C-alpha positions as CSV (number, residue, x, y, z in Angstrom):
1,M,230.5,342.1,177.0
2,T,226.9,343.0,177.3
3,E,224.6,345.4,175.6
4,S,222.8,346.6,178.7
5,S,221.8,350.2,178.7
6,D,221.9,352.7,181.5
7,L,219.0,354.6,179.9
8,A,216.9,351.4,180.2
9,G,217.6,351.5,183.9
10,R,215.5,354.6,184.1
11,E,212.4,353.0,182.6
12,A,209.4,352.8,184.9
13,Q,207.6,349.6,185.6
14,D,204.2,351.1,184.9
15,P,202.8,350.9,181.3
16,G,202.4,354.6,181.0
17,S,203.5,355.8,177.5
18,V,205.8,358.6,176.7
19,E,206.5,360.4,173.6
20,E,208.8,358.3,171.3
21,P,211.9,360.3,170.6
22,V,213.2,360.8,167.1
23,R,216.1,358.3,166.6
24,S,218.5,359.8,164.2
25,G,222.2,360.7,164.0
26,I,225.4,359.0,165.0
27,G,224.3,358.8,168.6
28,A,221.3,356.6,167.7
29,V,223.5,354.4,165.6
30,F,226.0,353.9,168.4
31,F,223.2,353.2,170.9
32,S,221.7,350.5,168.7
33,L,225.2,348.9,168.1
34,R,226.6,349.2,171.6
35,G,226.8,345.4,172.1
36,L,229.1,344.9,169.1
37,P,232.4,345.7,170.9
38,G,231.7,342.9,173.4
39,L,231.0,340.4,170.7
40,A,234.2,341.5,168.9
41,L,236.2,341.1,172.1
42,A,235.0,337.6,172.7
43,A,235.8,336.6,169.1
44,A,239.3,338.2,169.4
45,I,240.1,336.2,172.5
46,V,239.0,332.9,171.0
47,A,240.8,333.7,167.7
48,R,244.0,334.6,169.6
49,Y,244.1,331.2,171.4
50,L,243.2,329.2,168.4
51,M,245.8,330.8,166.1
52,A,248.8,331.0,168.5
53,P,250.3,329.4,171.6
54,P,248.9,330.7,174.9
55,P,250.6,333.8,176.3
56,P,253.2,333.3,179.1
57,P,252.0,333.3,182.7
58,D,251.3,336.7,184.1
59,R,250.1,336.8,187.6
60,V,249.8,340.6,187.7
61,A,247.5,340.6,184.6
62,V,245.4,337.7,185.9
63,L,245.0,339.4,189.3
64,A,244.1,342.7,187.6
65,G,241.6,340.9,185.4
66,L,239.9,339.3,188.4
67,V,239.7,342.7,190.2
68,A,238.2,344.3,187.1
69,L,235.7,341.5,186.6
70,G,234.7,341.5,190.2
71,G,234.3,345.3,190.3
72,G,232.4,345.4,187.0
73,E,229.9,342.7,188.0
74,A,229.5,344.3,191.4
75,M,228.6,347.6,189.8
76,R,226.1,345.8,187.5
77,L,224.4,344.1,190.5
78,W,224.2,347.3,192.4
79,S,222.7,349.0,189.4
80,R,220.3,346.2,188.8
81,R,218.9,346.6,192.3
82,Y,217.6,350.1,191.5
83,I,216.6,349.4,187.9
84,G,213.8,347.0,188.5
85,R,212.4,344.9,185.7
86,R,214.6,345.9,182.8
87,S,218.2,346.8,182.1
88,S,218.5,346.4,178.4
89,T,216.5,347.9,175.6
90,K,216.7,348.5,171.8
91,R,214.8,351.7,172.1
92,A,216.0,354.9,173.8
93,R,213.2,356.0,176.1
94,V,212.8,357.0,179.8
95,R,209.5,356.7,181.6
96,I,210.8,357.8,185.0
97,L,214.2,358.6,186.4
98,I,216.1,356.1,188.5
99,T,218.3,358.1,190.8
100,G,219.0,355.8,193.8
101,G,222.0,353.7,194.5
102,P,224.8,354.1,191.9
103,F,222.6,356.3,189.8
104,A,223.0,359.0,192.5
105,L,226.7,359.0,192.0
106,V,227.1,358.6,188.2
107,R,224.6,358.6,185.3
108,N,226.0,355.5,183.6
109,P,226.8,352.9,186.2
110,I,225.9,349.9,184.0
111,Y,228.2,351.1,181.3
112,I,230.9,351.4,183.8
113,G,230.3,347.9,185.0
114,N,230.4,346.7,181.4
115,I,233.7,348.4,180.8
116,G,235.1,346.5,183.9
117,L,234.0,343.2,182.3
118,A,235.4,344.3,178.9
119,V,238.8,345.0,180.4
120,G,238.8,342.2,182.9
121,F,238.4,339.3,180.4
122,P,241.4,340.1,178.1
123,L,243.5,340.8,181.2
124,L,242.5,337.4,182.6
125,A,243.4,336.0,179.2
126,R,246.9,337.6,179.6
127,L,246.4,339.9,176.7
128,P,247.0,343.4,178.1
129,W,247.2,344.9,174.6
130,L,243.7,343.6,173.9
131,A,242.5,345.0,177.2
132,A,243.7,348.5,176.1
133,L,242.0,348.2,172.7
134,S,238.8,347.0,174.4
135,L,238.9,349.9,176.8
136,V,239.2,352.4,174.0
137,A,236.5,350.8,171.9
138,H,234.0,350.5,174.7
139,A,234.7,354.0,175.9
140,I,234.1,355.5,172.5
141,V,230.9,353.5,171.8
142,Y,229.5,354.0,175.3
143,G,230.4,357.6,175.4
144,V,228.5,358.4,172.2
145,A,225.6,356.2,173.2
146,A,225.4,357.8,176.7
147,S,225.3,361.3,175.1
148,H,222.4,360.1,173.0
149,E,220.6,358.8,176.1
150,R,221.2,362.1,177.9
151,D,219.5,364.0,175.0
152,I,216.5,361.6,175.2
153,L,216.4,362.0,179.0
154,L,216.3,365.8,178.7
155,Q,213.7,365.6,175.9
156,Q,211.3,363.4,177.9
157,H,212.0,364.9,181.4
158,P,213.0,368.5,180.9
159,D,212.7,369.5,184.5
160,D,213.9,366.5,186.6
161,G,216.2,365.4,183.8
162,E,218.0,368.8,183.8
163,Q,218.4,368.7,187.5
164,Y,219.7,365.2,187.4
165,V,222.2,365.9,184.6
166,R,223.4,369.0,186.3
167,S,223.9,367.4,189.7
168,V,225.2,363.9,188.8
169,P,228.3,363.5,186.6
170,A,228.2,361.0,183.7
171,W,231.2,358.8,184.6
172,I,233.3,359.9,187.5
173,P,231.8,360.7,190.9
174,R,232.7,364.2,192.2
175,P,232.9,365.1,195.9
176,G,230.1,367.4,196.9
177,K,227.9,366.5,193.9
178,R,224.6,365.1,195.1
179,C,221.5,364.1,193.2
180,E,218.8,366.7,193.5
181,V,216.0,364.4,192.3
182,A,214.2,362.2,194.9
183,P,215.8,358.7,194.8
184,S,213.9,355.5,194.0
185,G,214.0,352.4,196.3
186,P,215.8,349.1,195.6
187,V,214.2,345.8,194.5
188,P,214.9,342.6,196.4
189,W,218.2,340.9,195.9
190,S,216.4,337.7,194.9
191,E,215.0,339.6,191.9
192,V,218.4,341.1,191.1
193,L,220.1,337.8,191.0
194,M,217.3,336.2,188.9
195,R,217.5,339.0,186.3
196,E,221.3,339.0,186.3
197,R,221.7,335.2,186.2
198,N,222.7,335.0,182.5
199,V,225.5,337.5,182.9
200,L,226.7,336.0,186.2
201,L,226.8,332.5,184.6
202,G,228.7,334.0,181.6
203,V,231.2,335.7,183.8
204,M,231.8,332.7,186.0
205,S,232.1,330.4,183.0
206,G,234.6,332.7,181.4
207,V,236.7,332.9,184.5
208,L,236.8,329.2,185.0
209,L,237.7,328.7,181.3
210,L,240.5,331.2,181.3
211,V,242.0,330.4,184.7
212,F,241.8,326.6,184.8
213,W,241.7,325.5,181.2
214,I,243.6,328.0,179.1
């Protein structure tokens, strides 16, 4: 439900410039449109409730939705703590690597958090079929976008980037795999909450709407 990028999490806070990569191909297109599945999901949930009676009660789906939302937002917050000033961008670039926190376990923790949100909302809306479609759509878009980001990472950081890609899996942590690049330190939680406030408010509003009104 958000267009945040894991690649942006690896941007430095210094103004140093890097060579701008060539943006072409299907990967660049998916990267630039990676926020569309979330917008389509929100529109689908609204349309479903406007066009038909609410689905029957389903405590299992609601509980699963809350767990997915909580886990997804927790992953976003943890990632935010190591990203620093920015976590969304329209341009694929990497000034420095962020390898601390969740970035030491997987290369795309924000995308994983976003997928949790994208699955959690339709489950909370008691629409498991829509949750399945959302999972597939986000997995495809994020998968192609993440491959594009990996190529940019290797282009702009051929040494540390190669070590990072080799030692840290893209999506699923593997036992024994450790990041070989020196980790970066976290930012204060006050800054994390300030920069994540819009998403937090959106998630809380969506939960309240789906649980207590619909």
